[in-house]
PDB file of N, CA, C and O in Angstrom:
ATOM      1  N   MET A   1      82.451  95.149 102.006  1.00  0.00           N
ATOM      2  CA  MET A   1      83.811  95.054 101.529  1.00  0.00           C
ATOM      3  C   MET A   1      84.655  96.137 102.206  1.00  0.00           C
ATOM      4  O   MET A   1      84.158  97.198 102.584  1.00  0.00           O
ATOM      5  N   THR A   2      85.904  95.841 102.341  1.00  0.00           N
ATOM      6  CA  THR A   2      86.792  96.733 103.084  1.00  0.00           C
ATOM      7  C   THR A   2      87.395  97.807 102.175  1.00  0.00           C
ATOM      8  O   THR A   2      87.461  97.641 100.957  1.00  0.00           O
ATOM      9  N   PRO A   3      87.828  98.897 102.783  1.00  0.00           N
ATOM     10  CA  PRO A   3      88.506  99.930 101.986  1.00  0.00           C
ATOM     11  C   PRO A   3      89.781  99.407 101.307  1.00  0.00           C
ATOM     12  O   PRO A   3      90.123  99.850 100.211  1.00  0.00           O
ATOM     13  N   SER A   4      90.469  98.484 101.944  1.00  0.00           N
ATOM     14  CA  SER A   4      91.686  97.944 101.321  1.00  0.00           C
ATOM     15  C   SER A   4      91.347  97.131 100.068  1.00  0.00           C
ATOM     16  O   SER A   4      92.130  97.118  99.118  1.00  0.00           O
ATOM     17  N   ALA A   5      90.208  96.461 100.050  1.00  0.00           N
ATOM     18  CA  ALA A   5      89.786  95.722  98.856  1.00  0.00           C
ATOM     19  C   ALA A   5      89.452  96.698  97.723  1.00  0.00           C
ATOM     20  O   ALA A   5      89.739  96.436  96.555  1.00  0.00           O
ATOM     21  N   TYR A   6      88.845  97.821  98.091  1.00  0.00           N
ATOM     22  CA  TYR A   6      88.542  98.852  97.086  1.00  0.00           C
ATOM     23  C   TYR A   6      89.824  99.375  96.459  1.00  0.00           C
ATOM     24  O   TYR A   6      89.921  99.479  95.236  1.00  0.00           O
ATOM     25  N   TRP A   7      90.817  99.707  97.294  1.00  0.00           N
ATOM     26  CA  TRP A   7      92.065 100.251  96.766  1.00  0.00           C
ATOM     27  C   TRP A   7      92.848  99.216  95.988  1.00  0.00           C
ATOM     28  O   TRP A   7      93.517  99.551  95.010  1.00  0.00           O
ATOM     29  N   ARG A   8      92.775  97.966  96.404  1.00  0.00           N
ATOM     30  CA  ARG A   8      93.436  96.896  95.648  1.00  0.00           C
ATOM     31  C   ARG A   8      92.824  96.783  94.252  1.00  0.00           C
ATOM     32  O   ARG A   8      93.546  96.647  93.264  1.00  0.00           O
ATOM     33  N   ALA A   9      91.500  96.839  94.172  1.00  0.00           N
ATOM     34  CA  ALA A   9      90.816  96.782  92.869  1.00  0.00           C
ATOM     35  C   ALA A   9      91.143  98.022  92.036  1.00  0.00           C
ATOM     36  O   ALA A   9      91.331  97.929  90.823  1.00  0.00           O
ATOM     37  N   ASN A  10      91.211  99.179  92.692  1.00  0.00           N
ATOM     38  CA  ASN A  10      91.539 100.420  91.996  1.00  0.00           C
ATOM     39  C   ASN A  10      92.961 100.364  91.437  1.00  0.00           C
ATOM     40  O   ASN A  10      93.179 100.734  90.283  1.00  0.00           O
ATOM     41  N   LEU A  11      93.917  99.916  92.221  1.00  0.00           N
ATOM     42  CA  LEU A  11      95.302  99.826  91.767  1.00  0.00           C
ATOM     43  C   LEU A  11      95.473  98.794  90.658  1.00  0.00           C
ATOM     44  O   LEU A  11      96.295  98.975  89.759  1.00  0.00           O
ATOM     45  N   LYS A  12      94.701  97.717  90.720  1.00  0.00           N
ATOM     46  CA  LYS A  12      94.741  96.713  89.650  1.00  0.00           C
ATOM     47  C   LYS A  12      94.237  97.322  88.342  1.00  0.00           C
ATOM     48  O   LYS A  12      94.811  97.080  87.280  1.00  0.00           O
ATOM     49  N   LEU A  13      93.179  98.100  88.419  1.00  0.00           N
ATOM     50  CA  LEU A  13      92.637  98.779  87.240  1.00  0.00           C
ATOM     51  C   LEU A  13      93.641  99.783  86.674  1.00  0.00           C
ATOM     52  O   LEU A  13      93.850  99.846  85.462  1.00  0.00           O
ATOM     53  N   ILE A  14      94.254 100.557  87.550  1.00  0.00           N
ATOM     54  CA  ILE A  14      95.248 101.538  87.110  1.00  0.00           C
ATOM     55  C   ILE A  14      96.431 100.842  86.446  1.00  0.00           C
ATOM     56  O   ILE A  14      96.903 101.281  85.397  1.00  0.00           O
ATOM     57  N   ALA A  15      96.910  99.762  87.051  1.00  0.00           N
ATOM     58  CA  ALA A  15      98.050  99.036  86.484  1.00  0.00           C
ATOM     59  C   ALA A  15      97.722  98.488  85.101  1.00  0.00           C
ATOM     60  O   ALA A  15      98.553  98.562  84.196  1.00  0.00           O
ATOM     61  N   GLY A  16      96.528  97.942  84.925  1.00  0.00           N
ATOM     62  CA  GLY A  16      96.116  97.433  83.622  1.00  0.00           C
ATOM     63  C   GLY A  16      96.059  98.532  82.572  1.00  0.00           C
ATOM     64  O   GLY A  16      96.492  98.337  81.436  1.00  0.00           O
ATOM     65  N   CYS A  17      95.524  99.686  82.953  1.00  0.00           N
ATOM     66  CA  CYS A  17      95.451 100.814  82.021  1.00  0.00           C
ATOM     67  C   CYS A  17      96.845 101.301  81.640  1.00  0.00           C
ATOM     68  O   CYS A  17      97.096 101.624  80.479  1.00  0.00           O
ATOM     69  N   LEU A  18      97.749 101.354  82.611  1.00  0.00           N
ATOM     70  CA  LEU A  18      99.109 101.796  82.324  1.00  0.00           C
ATOM     71  C   LEU A  18      99.848 100.825  81.411  1.00  0.00           C
ATOM     72  O   LEU A  18     100.637 101.244  80.565  1.00  0.00           O
ATOM     73  N   VAL A  19      99.596  99.538  81.579  1.00  0.00           N
ATOM     74  CA  VAL A  19     100.231  98.541  80.709  1.00  0.00           C
ATOM     75  C   VAL A  19      99.757  98.722  79.268  1.00  0.00           C
ATOM     76  O   VAL A  19     100.563  98.687  78.338  1.00  0.00           O
ATOM     77  N   VAL A  20      98.459  98.914  79.085  1.00  0.00           N
ATOM     78  CA  VAL A  20      97.928  99.117  77.730  1.00  0.00           C
ATOM     79  C   VAL A  20      98.532 100.364  77.105  1.00  0.00           C
ATOM     80  O   VAL A  20      98.930 100.343  75.941  1.00  0.00           O
ATOM     81  N   TRP A  21      98.603 101.450  77.868  1.00  0.00           N
ATOM     82  CA  TRP A  21      99.151 102.694  77.342  1.00  0.00           C
ATOM     83  C   TRP A  21     100.643 102.553  77.042  1.00  0.00           C
ATOM     84  O   TRP A  21     101.126 103.086  76.042  1.00  0.00           O
ATOM     85  N   PHE A  22     101.377 101.840  77.900  1.00  0.00           N
ATOM     86  CA  PHE A  22     102.805 101.628  77.681  1.00  0.00           C
ATOM     87  C   PHE A  22     103.048 100.832  76.402  1.00  0.00           C
ATOM     88  O   PHE A  22     103.916 101.180  75.601  1.00  0.00           O
ATOM     89  N   VAL A  23     102.280  99.765  76.217  1.00  0.00           N
ATOM     90  CA  VAL A  23     102.438  98.941  75.010  1.00  0.00           C
ATOM     91  C   VAL A  23     102.140  99.765  73.757  1.00  0.00           C
ATOM     92  O   VAL A  23     102.849  99.653  72.757  1.00  0.00           O
ATOM     93  N   ALA A  24     101.102 100.584  73.809  1.00  0.00           N
ATOM     94  CA  ALA A  24     100.744 101.391  72.640  1.00  0.00           C
ATOM     95  C   ALA A  24     101.774 102.485  72.366  1.00  0.00           C
ATOM     96  O   ALA A  24     102.156 102.703  71.217  1.00  0.00           O
ATOM     97  N   SER A  25     102.221 103.168  73.411  1.00  0.00           N
ATOM     98  CA  SER A  25     103.117 104.298  73.185  1.00  0.00           C
ATOM     99  C   SER A  25     104.565 103.867  73.027  1.00  0.00           C
ATOM    100  O   SER A  25     105.201 104.215  72.032  1.00  0.00           O
ATOM    101  N   PHE A  26     105.097 103.126  73.973  1.00  0.00           N
ATOM    102  CA  PHE A  26     106.505 102.740  73.915  1.00  0.00           C
ATOM    103  C   PHE A  26     106.712 101.533  73.012  1.00  0.00           C
ATOM    104  O   PHE A  26     107.638 101.503  72.201  1.00  0.00           O
ATOM    105  N   GLY A  27     105.842 100.538  73.160  1.00  0.00           N
ATOM    106  CA  GLY A  27     105.986  99.323  72.362  1.00  0.00           C
ATOM    107  C   GLY A  27     105.755  99.563  70.881  1.00  0.00           C
ATOM    108  O   GLY A  27     106.626  99.276  70.059  1.00  0.00           O
ATOM    109  N   CYS A  28     104.592 100.085  70.537  1.00  0.00           N
ATOM    110  CA  CYS A  28     104.259 100.291  69.119  1.00  0.00           C
ATOM    111  C   CYS A  28     104.922 101.535  68.546  1.00  0.00           C
ATOM    112  O   CYS A  28     105.227 101.577  67.354  1.00  0.00           O
ATOM    113  N   GLY A  29     105.150 102.550  69.377  1.00  0.00           N
ATOM    114  CA  GLY A  29     105.726 103.788  68.882  1.00  0.00           C
ATOM    115  C   GLY A  29     107.243 103.779  68.775  1.00  0.00           C
ATOM    116  O   GLY A  29     107.816 104.560  68.015  1.00  0.00           O
ATOM    117  N   LEU A  30     107.906 102.893  69.537  1.00  0.00           N
ATOM    118  CA  LEU A  30     109.369 102.865  69.516  1.00  0.00           C
ATOM    119  C   LEU A  30     109.947 101.482  69.232  1.00  0.00           C
ATOM    120  O   LEU A  30     110.755 101.324  68.318  1.00  0.00           O
ATOM    121  N   LEU A  31     109.544 100.495  69.999  1.00  0.00           N
ATOM    122  CA  LEU A  31     110.163  99.175  69.884  1.00  0.00           C
ATOM    123  C   LEU A  31     109.768  98.431  68.613  1.00  0.00           C
ATOM    124  O   LEU A  31     110.611  97.796  67.979  1.00  0.00           O
ATOM    125  N   LEU A  32     108.518  98.502  68.246  1.00  0.00           N
ATOM    126  CA  LEU A  32     108.015  97.751  67.088  1.00  0.00           C
ATOM    127  C   LEU A  32     107.839  98.621  65.848  1.00  0.00           C
ATOM    128  O   LEU A  32     107.195  98.206  64.885  1.00  0.00           O
ATOM    129  N   VAL A  33     108.404  99.816  65.866  1.00  0.00           N
ATOM    130  CA  VAL A  33     108.161 100.759  64.783  1.00  0.00           C
ATOM    131  C   VAL A  33     108.627 100.222  63.428  1.00  0.00           C
ATOM    132  O   VAL A  33     107.928 100.398  62.430  1.00  0.00           O
ATOM    133  N   ASP A  34     109.775  99.580  63.372  1.00  0.00           N
ATOM    134  CA  ASP A  34     110.273  99.067  62.086  1.00  0.00           C
ATOM    135  C   ASP A  34     109.361  97.978  61.531  1.00  0.00           C
ATOM    136  O   ASP A  34     109.083  97.952  60.332  1.00  0.00           O
ATOM    137  N   TRP A  35     108.900  97.086  62.392  1.00  0.00           N
ATOM    138  CA  TRP A  35     108.001  96.019  61.937  1.00  0.00           C
ATOM    139  C   TRP A  35     106.652  96.599  61.524  1.00  0.00           C
ATOM    140  O   TRP A  35     106.084  96.180  60.516  1.00  0.00           O
ATOM    141  N   LEU A  36     106.129  97.565  62.298  1.00  0.00           N
ATOM    142  CA  LEU A  36     104.834  98.167  61.982  1.00  0.00           C
ATOM    143  C   LEU A  36     104.876  99.022  60.718  1.00  0.00           C
ATOM    144  O   LEU A  36     103.847  99.214  60.070  1.00  0.00           O
ATOM    145  N   ASN A  37     106.045  99.535  60.362  1.00  0.00           N
ATOM    146  CA  ASN A  37     106.148 100.400  59.185  1.00  0.00           C
ATOM    147  C   ASN A  37     105.905  99.664  57.869  1.00  0.00           C
ATOM    148  O   ASN A  37     105.777 100.305  56.825  1.00  0.00           O
ATOM    149  N   GLN A  38     105.838  98.349  57.895  1.00  0.00           N
ATOM    150  CA  GLN A  38     105.515  97.627  56.661  1.00  0.00           C
ATOM    151  C   GLN A  38     104.023  97.699  56.343  1.00  0.00           C
ATOM    152  O   GLN A  38     103.603  97.322  55.249  1.00  0.00           O
ATOM    153  N   PHE A  39     103.232  98.176  57.284  1.00  0.00           N
ATOM    154  CA  PHE A  39     101.789  98.339  57.088  1.00  0.00           C
ATOM    155  C   PHE A  39     101.474  99.822  56.955  1.00  0.00           C
ATOM    156  O   PHE A  39     102.188 100.672  57.488  1.00  0.00           O
ATOM    157  N   MET A  40     100.401 100.121  56.240  1.00  0.00           N
ATOM    158  CA  MET A  40     100.004 101.508  56.020  1.00  0.00           C
ATOM    159  C   MET A  40      98.640 101.769  56.667  1.00  0.00           C
ATOM    160  O   MET A  40      97.787 100.884  56.719  1.00  0.00           O
ATOM    161  N   LEU A  41      98.451 102.999  57.159  1.00  0.00           N
ATOM    162  CA  LEU A  41      97.178 103.420  57.723  1.00  0.00           C
ATOM    163  C   LEU A  41      96.943 104.863  57.296  1.00  0.00           C
ATOM    164  O   LEU A  41      97.657 105.768  57.727  1.00  0.00           O
ATOM    165  N   GLY A  42      95.958 105.071  56.461  1.00  0.00           N
ATOM    166  CA  GLY A  42      95.651 106.419  55.991  1.00  0.00           C
ATOM    167  C   GLY A  42      96.774 107.056  55.192  1.00  0.00           C
ATOM    168  O   GLY A  42      96.938 108.275  55.223  1.00  0.00           O
ATOM    169  N   GLY A  43      97.552 106.250  54.475  1.00  0.00           N
ATOM    170  CA  GLY A  43      98.645 106.772  53.681  1.00  0.00           C
ATOM    171  C   GLY A  43      99.946 106.959  54.442  1.00  0.00           C
ATOM    172  O   GLY A  43     100.932 107.427  53.872  1.00  0.00           O
ATOM    173  N   PHE A  44      99.964 106.600  55.721  1.00  0.00           N
ATOM    174  CA  PHE A  44     101.167 106.730  56.538  1.00  0.00           C
ATOM    175  C   PHE A  44     101.598 105.361  57.031  1.00  0.00           C
ATOM    176  O   PHE A  44     100.773 104.462  57.199  1.00  0.00           O
ATOM    177  N   LYS A  45     102.886 105.208  57.261  1.00  0.00           N
ATOM    178  CA  LYS A  45     103.385 103.965  57.830  1.00  0.00           C
ATOM    179  C   LYS A  45     102.824 103.814  59.239  1.00  0.00           C
ATOM    180  O   LYS A  45     102.757 104.785  59.993  1.00  0.00           O
ATOM    181  N   LEU A  46     102.424 102.602  59.591  1.00  0.00           N
ATOM    182  CA  LEU A  46     101.739 102.363  60.858  1.00  0.00           C
ATOM    183  C   LEU A  46     102.621 102.695  62.062  1.00  0.00           C
ATOM    184  O   LEU A  46     102.119 103.209  63.061  1.00  0.00           O
ATOM    185  N   GLY A  47     103.920 102.414  61.989  1.00  0.00           N
ATOM    186  CA  GLY A  47     104.815 102.758  63.086  1.00  0.00           C
ATOM    187  C   GLY A  47     104.877 104.254  63.313  1.00  0.00           C
ATOM    188  O   GLY A  47     104.847 104.714  64.455  1.00  0.00           O
ATOM    189  N   PHE A  48     104.963 105.016  62.237  1.00  0.00           N
ATOM    190  CA  PHE A  48     104.954 106.474  62.331  1.00  0.00           C
ATOM    191  C   PHE A  48     103.629 106.957  62.903  1.00  0.00           C
ATOM    192  O   PHE A  48     103.602 107.857  63.742  1.00  0.00           O
ATOM    193  N   TRP A  49     102.529 106.360  62.450  1.00  0.00           N
ATOM    194  CA  TRP A  49     101.211 106.760  62.927  1.00  0.00           C
ATOM    195  C   TRP A  49     101.084 106.540  64.427  1.00  0.00           C
ATOM    196  O   TRP A  49     100.577 107.406  65.140  1.00  0.00           O
ATOM    197  N   PHE A  50     101.546 105.376  64.916  1.00  0.00           N
ATOM    198  CA  PHE A  50     101.481 105.121  66.356  1.00  0.00           C
ATOM    199  C   PHE A  50     102.327 106.124  67.130  1.00  0.00           C
ATOM    200  O   PHE A  50     101.907 106.606  68.182  1.00  0.00           O
ATOM    201  N   ALA A  51     103.502 106.439  66.626  1.00  0.00           N
ATOM    202  CA  ALA A  51     104.372 107.385  67.320  1.00  0.00           C
ATOM    203  C   ALA A  51     103.757 108.779  67.369  1.00  0.00           C
ATOM    204  O   ALA A  51     103.947 109.493  68.353  1.00  0.00           O
ATOM    205  N   GLN A  52     103.031 109.181  66.342  1.00  0.00           N
ATOM    206  CA  GLN A  52     102.505 110.536  66.260  1.00  0.00           C
ATOM    207  C   GLN A  52     101.065 110.671  66.752  1.00  0.00           C
ATOM    208  O   GLN A  52     100.733 111.642  67.433  1.00  0.00           O
ATOM    209  N   GLN A  53     100.215 109.716  66.418  1.00  0.00           N
ATOM    210  CA  GLN A  53      98.791 109.852  66.705  1.00  0.00           C
ATOM    211  C   GLN A  53      98.233 108.715  67.561  1.00  0.00           C
ATOM    212  O   GLN A  53      97.406 108.937  68.445  1.00  0.00           O
ATOM    213  N   GLY A  54      98.689 107.519  67.290  1.00  0.00           N
ATOM    214  CA  GLY A  54      98.092 106.336  67.903  1.00  0.00           C
ATOM    215  C   GLY A  54      98.194 106.296  69.403  1.00  0.00           C
ATOM    216  O   GLY A  54      97.227 105.940  70.076  1.00  0.00           O
ATOM    217  N   SER A  55      99.353 106.654  69.952  1.00  0.00           N
ATOM    218  CA  SER A  55      99.502 106.599  71.399  1.00  0.00           C
ATOM    219  C   SER A  55      98.595 107.616  72.088  1.00  0.00           C
ATOM    220  O   SER A  55      98.107 107.364  73.189  1.00  0.00           O
ATOM    221  N   ILE A  56      98.366 108.758  71.450  1.00  0.00           N
ATOM    222  CA  ILE A  56      97.454 109.759  72.011  1.00  0.00           C
ATOM    223  C   ILE A  56      96.017 109.241  71.969  1.00  0.00           C
ATOM    224  O   ILE A  56      95.268 109.394  72.934  1.00  0.00           O
ATOM    225  N   LEU A  57      95.641 108.634  70.856  1.00  0.00           N
ATOM    226  CA  LEU A  57      94.302 108.070  70.734  1.00  0.00           C
ATOM    227  C   LEU A  57      94.082 106.955  71.752  1.00  0.00           C
ATOM    228  O   LEU A  57      93.029 106.887  72.387  1.00  0.00           O
ATOM    229  N   VAL A  58      95.073 106.085  71.905  1.00  0.00           N
ATOM    230  CA  VAL A  58      94.963 105.005  72.899  1.00  0.00           C
ATOM    231  C   VAL A  58      94.847 105.596  74.299  1.00  0.00           C
ATOM    232  O   VAL A  58      94.074 105.092  75.114  1.00  0.00           O
ATOM    233  N   PHE A  59      95.600 106.655  74.594  1.00  0.00           N
ATOM    234  CA  PHE A  59      95.516 107.305  75.897  1.00  0.00           C
ATOM    235  C   PHE A  59      94.104 107.825  76.161  1.00  0.00           C
ATOM    236  O   PHE A  59      93.579 107.642  77.260  1.00  0.00           O
ATOM    237  N   VAL A  60      93.492 108.460  75.189  1.00  0.00           N
ATOM    238  CA  VAL A  60      92.127 108.973  75.356  1.00  0.00           C
ATOM    239  C   VAL A  60      91.150 107.815  75.577  1.00  0.00           C
ATOM    240  O   VAL A  60      90.264 107.903  76.427  1.00  0.00           O
ATOM    241  N   LEU A  61      91.309 106.734  74.815  1.00  0.00           N
ATOM    242  CA  LEU A  61      90.435 105.571  74.996  1.00  0.00           C
ATOM    243  C   LEU A  61      90.630 104.927  76.365  1.00  0.00           C
ATOM    244  O   LEU A  61      89.665 104.473  76.981  1.00  0.00           O
ATOM    245  N   VAL A  62      91.872 104.885  76.841  1.00  0.00           N
ATOM    246  CA  VAL A  62      92.142 104.344  78.176  1.00  0.00           C
ATOM    247  C   VAL A  62      91.484 105.223  79.241  1.00  0.00           C
ATOM    248  O   VAL A  62      90.944 104.707  80.219  1.00  0.00           O
ATOM    249  N   LEU A  63      91.524 106.533  79.063  1.00  0.00           N
ATOM    250  CA  LEU A  63      90.872 107.435  80.016  1.00  0.00           C
ATOM    251  C   LEU A  63      89.364 107.202  80.063  1.00  0.00           C
ATOM    252  O   LEU A  63      88.770 107.175  81.141  1.00  0.00           O
ATOM    253  N   ILE A  64      88.754 107.036  78.906  1.00  0.00           N
ATOM    254  CA  ILE A  64      87.310 106.774  78.853  1.00  0.00           C
ATOM    255  C   ILE A  64      87.002 105.447  79.530  1.00  0.00           C
ATOM    256  O   ILE A  64      86.056 105.355  80.313  1.00  0.00           O
ATOM    257  N   TYR A  65      87.795 104.417  79.235  1.00  0.00           N
ATOM    258  CA  TYR A  65      87.596 103.118  79.873  1.00  0.00           C
ATOM    259  C   TYR A  65      87.763 103.223  81.389  1.00  0.00           C
ATOM    260  O   TYR A  65      86.955 102.679  82.141  1.00  0.00           O
ATOM    261  N   TYR A  66      88.807 103.921  81.839  1.00  0.00           N
ATOM    262  CA  TYR A  66      89.060 104.056  83.267  1.00  0.00           C
ATOM    263  C   TYR A  66      87.895 104.750  83.976  1.00  0.00           C
ATOM    264  O   TYR A  66      87.480 104.322  85.053  1.00  0.00           O
ATOM    265  N   ALA A  67      87.375 105.807  83.382  1.00  0.00           N
ATOM    266  CA  ALA A  67      86.260 106.536  83.994  1.00  0.00           C
ATOM    267  C   ALA A  67      85.036 105.635  84.138  1.00  0.00           C
ATOM    268  O   ALA A  67      84.377 105.640  85.177  1.00  0.00           O
ATOM    269  N   ARG A  68      84.735 104.868  83.104  1.00  0.00           N
ATOM    270  CA  ARG A  68      83.575 103.960  83.169  1.00  0.00           C
ATOM    271  C   ARG A  68      83.815 102.825  84.156  1.00  0.00           C
ATOM    272  O   ARG A  68      82.913 102.457  84.908  1.00  0.00           O
ATOM    273  N   ALA A  69      85.018 102.271  84.158  1.00  0.00           N
ATOM    274  CA  ALA A  69      85.331 101.170  85.071  1.00  0.00           C
ATOM    275  C   ALA A  69      85.307 101.649  86.519  1.00  0.00           C
ATOM    276  O   ALA A  69      84.842 100.923  87.398  1.00  0.00           O
ATOM    277  N   MET A  70      85.797 102.856  86.782  1.00  0.00           N
ATOM    278  CA  MET A  70      85.766 103.384  88.145  1.00  0.00           C
ATOM    279  C   MET A  70      84.336 103.671  88.593  1.00  0.00           C
ATOM    280  O   MET A  70      84.005 103.512  89.768  1.00  0.00           O
ATOM    281  N   LYS A  71      83.503 104.087  87.668  1.00  0.00           N
ATOM    282  CA  LYS A  71      82.094 104.315  88.010  1.00  0.00           C
ATOM    283  C   LYS A  71      81.446 103.004  88.448  1.00  0.00           C
ATOM    284  O   LYS A  71      80.707 102.967  89.431  1.00  0.00           O
ATOM    285  N   ARG A  72      81.730 101.921  87.707  1.00  0.00           N
ATOM    286  CA  ARG A  72      81.211 100.600  88.081  1.00  0.00           C
ATOM    287  C   ARG A  72      81.800 100.131  89.411  1.00  0.00           C
ATOM    288  O   ARG A  72      81.087  99.596  90.260  1.00  0.00           O
ATOM    289  N   LEU A  73      83.095 100.336  89.583  1.00  0.00           N
ATOM    290  CA  LEU A  73      83.764  99.912  90.815  1.00  0.00           C
ATOM    291  C   LEU A  73      83.219 100.675  92.021  1.00  0.00           C
ATOM    292  O   LEU A  73      82.960 100.081  93.067  1.00  0.00           O
ATOM    293  N   ASP A  74      83.046 101.973  91.879  1.00  0.00           N
ATOM    294  CA  ASP A  74      82.481 102.772  92.964  1.00  0.00           C
ATOM    295  C   ASP A  74      81.067 102.313  93.310  1.00  0.00           C
ATOM    296  O   ASP A  74      80.719 102.196  94.485  1.00  0.00           O
ATOM    297  N   ALA A  75      80.261 102.057  92.297  1.00  0.00           N
ATOM    298  CA  ALA A  75      78.889 101.609  92.532  1.00  0.00           C
ATOM    299  C   ALA A  75      78.879 100.242  93.211  1.00  0.00           C
ATOM    300  O   ALA A  75      78.068  99.998  94.105  1.00  0.00           O
ATOM    301  N   GLU A  76      79.761  99.366  92.798  1.00  0.00           N
ATOM    302  CA  GLU A  76      79.835  98.025  93.392  1.00  0.00           C
ATOM    303  C   GLU A  76      80.210  98.094  94.873  1.00  0.00           C
ATOM    304  O   GLU A  76      79.586  97.440  95.708  1.00  0.00           O
ATOM    305  N   PHE A  77      81.224  98.883  95.188  1.00  0.00           N
ATOM    306  CA  PHE A  77      81.653  98.965  96.572  1.00  0.00           C
ATOM    307  C   PHE A  77      80.699  99.793  97.427  1.00  0.00           C
ATOM    308  O   PHE A  77      80.563  99.535  98.623  1.00  0.00           O
ATOM    309  N   LEU A  78      80.044 100.773  96.839  1.00  0.00           N
ATOM    310  CA  LEU A  78      79.064 101.550  97.579  1.00  0.00           C
ATOM    311  C   LEU A  78      77.843 100.698  97.896  1.00  0.00           C
ATOM    312  O   LEU A  78      77.293 100.790  98.993  1.00  0.00           O
ATOM    313  N   ALA A  79      77.411  99.863  96.938  1.00  0.00           N
ATOM    314  CA  ALA A  79      76.273  98.978  97.166  1.00  0.00           C
ATOM    315  C   ALA A  79      76.609  97.933  98.232  1.00  0.00           C
ATOM    316  O   ALA A  79      75.754  97.570  99.039  1.00  0.00           O
ATOM    317  N   ALA A  80      77.845  97.454  98.234  1.00  0.00           N
ATOM    318  CA  ALA A  80      78.253  96.449  99.223  1.00  0.00           C
ATOM    319  C   ALA A  80      78.375  97.072 100.614  1.00  0.00           C
ATOM    320  O   ALA A  80      78.243  96.380 101.623  1.00  0.00           O
ATOM    321  N   LYS A  81      78.626  98.370 100.661  1.00  0.00           N
ATOM    322  CA  LYS A  81      78.778  99.056 101.946  1.00  0.00           C
ATOM    323  C   LYS A  81      77.440  99.221 102.663  1.00  0.00           C
ATOM    324  O   LYS A  81      77.374  99.200 103.892  1.00  0.00           O
ATOM    325  N   HIS A  82      76.378  99.384 101.876  1.00  0.00           N
ATOM    326  CA  HIS A  82      75.052  99.635 102.467  1.00  0.00           C
ATOM    327  C   HIS A  82      74.260  98.404 102.583  1.00  0.00           C
ATOM    328  O   HIS A  82      73.125  98.442 103.059  1.00  0.00           O
TER     329      HIS A  82
END
């Protein structure tokens, strides 16, 4: 496989991770906050929770996913190289 295919796969992974983080932080923390506030999580309104804690938690989960996905991607392209 070519280096350009590796970078294309890497950029696709990055774009997907950024979309998930954007939806969690901007979408749930700002745009959908009024609708989410009708639900409760741990005694707090869900919209408030996403704005304060949820987007950070989603960011950490996205980082863990990205690290594992890149490990698989690197192994796949390294195996194809040899």
